[in-house]
C-alpha positions as CSV (number, residue, x, y, z in Angstrom):
1,X,5.3,-0.6,-2.2
2,X,6.7,0.9,-5.3
3,X,7.9,-2.4,-6.4
4,X,4.8,-4.1,-5.5
5,X,2.2,-1.7,-7.3
6,X,4.6,-2.0,-10.3
7,X,4.6,-5.6,-10.4
8,X,0.5,-5.5,-10.2
9,X,0.4,-3.4,-12.9
10,X,2.8,-5.5,-15.0
11,X,0.3,-8.6,-14.0
12,X,-2.4,-6.8,-15.1
13,X,-0.6,-6.0,-18.7
14,X,0.6,-9.8,-18.9
15,X,-3.2,-10.9,-17.9
16,X,-4.6,-8.2,-20.9
17,X,-7.2,-7.0,-18.2
18,X,-9.0,-3.7,-19.9
19,X,-7.7,-0.7,-19.6
20,X,-9.4,2.8,-19.3
21,X,-8.5,6.3,-19.0
22,X,-8.7,7.4,-15.4
23,X,-6.4,10.0,-13.4
24,X,-3.1,10.1,-13.2
25,X,-2.0,9.3,-10.1
26,X,0.8,11.7,-10.3
27,X,-0.9,14.1,-12.3
28,X,-4.5,14.1,-12.2
29,X,-5.3,16.4,-14.7
30,X,-3.4,14.1,-17.3
31,X,-5.5,10.9,-17.7
32,X,-3.8,7.7,-18.8
33,X,-4.4,3.9,-19.3
34,X,-5.2,2.4,-16.3
35,X,-6.8,-1.0,-15.4
36,X,-10.1,-0.7,-13.3
37,X,-9.6,-0.1,-9.7
38,X,-11.9,-2.5,-8.6
39,X,-10.1,-4.8,-10.8
40,X,-7.2,-4.3,-9.3
41,X,-7.9,-4.7,-6.0
42,X,-9.0,-8.4,-6.8
43,X,-5.8,-9.0,-8.4
44,X,-3.8,-8.2,-5.7
45,X,-6.0,-10.2,-3.4
46,X,-5.7,-12.9,-5.9
47,X,-1.4,-12.3,-5.8
48,X,-1.7,-12.1,-2.0
49,X,-3.2,-15.9,-1.6
50,X,-0.8,-17.1,-4.4
51,X,2.1,-15.8,-2.3
52,X,1.1,-17.0,1.0
53,X,1.2,-20.3,-1.1
54,X,4.3,-19.7,-2.6
55,X,6.0,-18.7,0.8
56,X,4.5,-22.1,2.3
57,X,6.5,-23.8,-0.6
58,X,9.7,-22.1,0.3
59,X,9.7,-21.9,3.9
60,X,9.1,-25.8,3.3
61,X,12.3,-26.2,1.4
62,X,14.3,-24.0,3.7
63,X,13.1,-26.7,6.5
64,X,14.1,-29.6,4.4
65,X,16.9,-28.4,2.9
66,X,18.6,-26.0,5.2
67,X,17.4,-27.9,8.4
68,X,15.7,-24.9,9.6
69,X,13.3,-25.5,13.0
70,X,10.0,-23.9,13.3
71,X,12.1,-22.4,16.1
72,X,14.0,-20.1,13.4
73,X,11.2,-19.8,10.7
74,X,9.0,-17.3,13.5
75,X,12.3,-15.9,14.7
76,X,12.2,-14.9,10.8
77,X,8.9,-13.8,10.6
78,X,8.6,-12.4,14.1
79,X,5.9,-14.4,15.3
80,X,5.5,-17.7,17.6
81,X,6.4,-21.2,17.0
82,X,2.7,-22.4,17.2
83,X,2.0,-19.2,14.7
84,X,4.0,-19.6,12.4
85,X,3.5,-23.9,12.4
86,X,0.1,-22.7,11.8
87,X,0.5,-20.4,9.0
88,X,3.6,-22.7,6.8
89,X,2.9,-26.3,7.8
90,X,2.4,-28.4,4.5
91,X,-1.4,-29.6,4.9
Protein backbone atom coordinates (compact mmCIF):
# COMPACT_ATOMS: atom_id res chain seq x y z
CA UNK A 1 0.00 0.00 0.00
CA UNK A 2 2.86 2.38 0.82
CA UNK A 3 4.47 1.75 -2.56
CA UNK A 4 1.18 2.41 -4.35
CA UNK A 5 0.61 5.65 -2.42
CA UNK A 6 4.14 6.79 -3.26
CA UNK A 7 3.63 5.88 -6.92
CA UNK A 8 0.39 7.87 -6.99
CA UNK A 9 2.13 10.92 -5.50
CA UNK A 10 4.99 10.54 -8.00
CA UNK A 11 2.45 10.36 -10.84
CA UNK A 12 0.78 13.52 -9.52
CA UNK A 13 4.18 15.25 -9.51
CA UNK A 14 4.99 14.01 -13.02
CA UNK A 15 1.63 15.29 -14.23
CA UNK A 16 2.35 18.59 -12.49
CA UNK A 17 -0.92 18.64 -10.56
CA UNK A 18 -1.30 21.85 -8.54
CA UNK A 19 -0.16 21.53 -4.94
CA UNK A 20 -1.36 23.37 -1.87
CA UNK A 21 -0.38 23.45 1.77
CA UNK A 22 -2.18 20.75 3.75
CA UNK A 23 -1.48 19.17 7.13
CA UNK A 24 1.20 16.51 6.81
CA UNK A 25 -0.38 13.05 7.36
CA UNK A 26 2.53 12.01 9.61
CA UNK A 27 2.52 15.29 11.59
CA UNK A 28 -0.77 17.27 11.40
CA UNK A 29 0.82 20.35 13.03
CA UNK A 30 3.17 20.67 10.05
CA UNK A 31 1.92 21.74 6.61
CA UNK A 32 3.44 20.44 3.40
CA UNK A 33 2.76 20.97 -0.29
CA UNK A 34 0.45 18.23 -1.50
CA UNK A 35 -1.98 17.72 -4.39
CA UNK A 36 -5.64 18.34 -3.61
CA UNK A 37 -7.13 15.22 -2.02
CA UNK A 38 -10.04 15.08 -4.49
CA UNK A 39 -7.64 15.37 -7.46
CA UNK A 40 -5.61 12.47 -6.02
CA UNK A 41 -8.82 10.45 -5.69
CA UNK A 42 -9.68 11.07 -9.35
CA UNK A 43 -6.11 10.22 -10.38
CA UNK A 44 -6.26 6.99 -8.34
CA UNK A 45 -9.44 5.87 -10.12
CA UNK A 46 -7.99 6.77 -13.53
CA UNK A 47 -4.83 4.83 -12.67
CA UNK A 48 -6.91 1.84 -11.51
CA UNK A 49 -8.74 1.77 -14.84
CA UNK A 50 -5.46 2.01 -16.77
CA UNK A 51 -3.91 -0.74 -14.64
CA UNK A 52 -6.90 -3.00 -15.29
CA UNK A 53 -6.28 -2.64 -19.06
CA UNK A 54 -2.57 -3.29 -18.58
CA UNK A 55 -3.35 -6.37 -16.48
CA UNK A 56 -5.58 -7.70 -19.28
CA UNK A 57 -2.74 -7.18 -21.76
CA UNK A 58 -0.37 -9.15 -19.54
CA UNK A 59 -2.87 -11.95 -19.02
CA UNK A 60 -3.23 -12.18 -22.81
CA UNK A 61 0.57 -12.32 -23.16
CA UNK A 62 0.82 -15.01 -20.48
CA UNK A 63 -1.81 -17.06 -22.28
CA UNK A 64 -0.15 -16.52 -25.65
CA UNK A 65 3.53 -16.85 -24.69
CA UNK A 66 3.34 -19.26 -21.75
CA UNK A 67 0.31 -21.21 -22.92
CA UNK A 68 -1.62 -20.60 -19.69
CA UNK A 69 -5.20 -21.77 -19.55
CA UNK A 70 -8.13 -19.82 -18.16
CA UNK A 71 -8.10 -22.29 -15.27
CA UNK A 72 -4.51 -21.33 -14.40
CA UNK A 73 -5.34 -17.64 -14.69
CA UNK A 74 -8.39 -18.04 -12.48
CA UNK A 75 -6.39 -19.93 -9.86
CA UNK A 76 -3.78 -17.17 -9.72
CA UNK A 77 -6.45 -14.49 -9.27
CA UNK A 78 -8.50 -16.60 -6.86
CA UNK A 79 -11.65 -16.49 -8.95
CA UNK A 80 -13.72 -18.73 -11.18
CA UNK A 81 -12.70 -19.43 -14.76
CA UNK A 82 -15.77 -17.59 -15.99
CA UNK A 83 -14.91 -14.51 -13.91
CA UNK A 84 -11.30 -14.52 -15.09
CA UNK A 85 -12.37 -14.90 -18.70
CA UNK A 86 -14.94 -12.13 -18.38
CA UNK A 87 -12.46 -9.79 -16.68
CA UNK A 88 -9.42 -10.37 -18.89
CA UNK A 89 -10.58 -11.53 -22.31
CA UNK A 90 -9.71 -9.30 -25.20
CA UNK A 91 -12.67 -7.30 -26.45
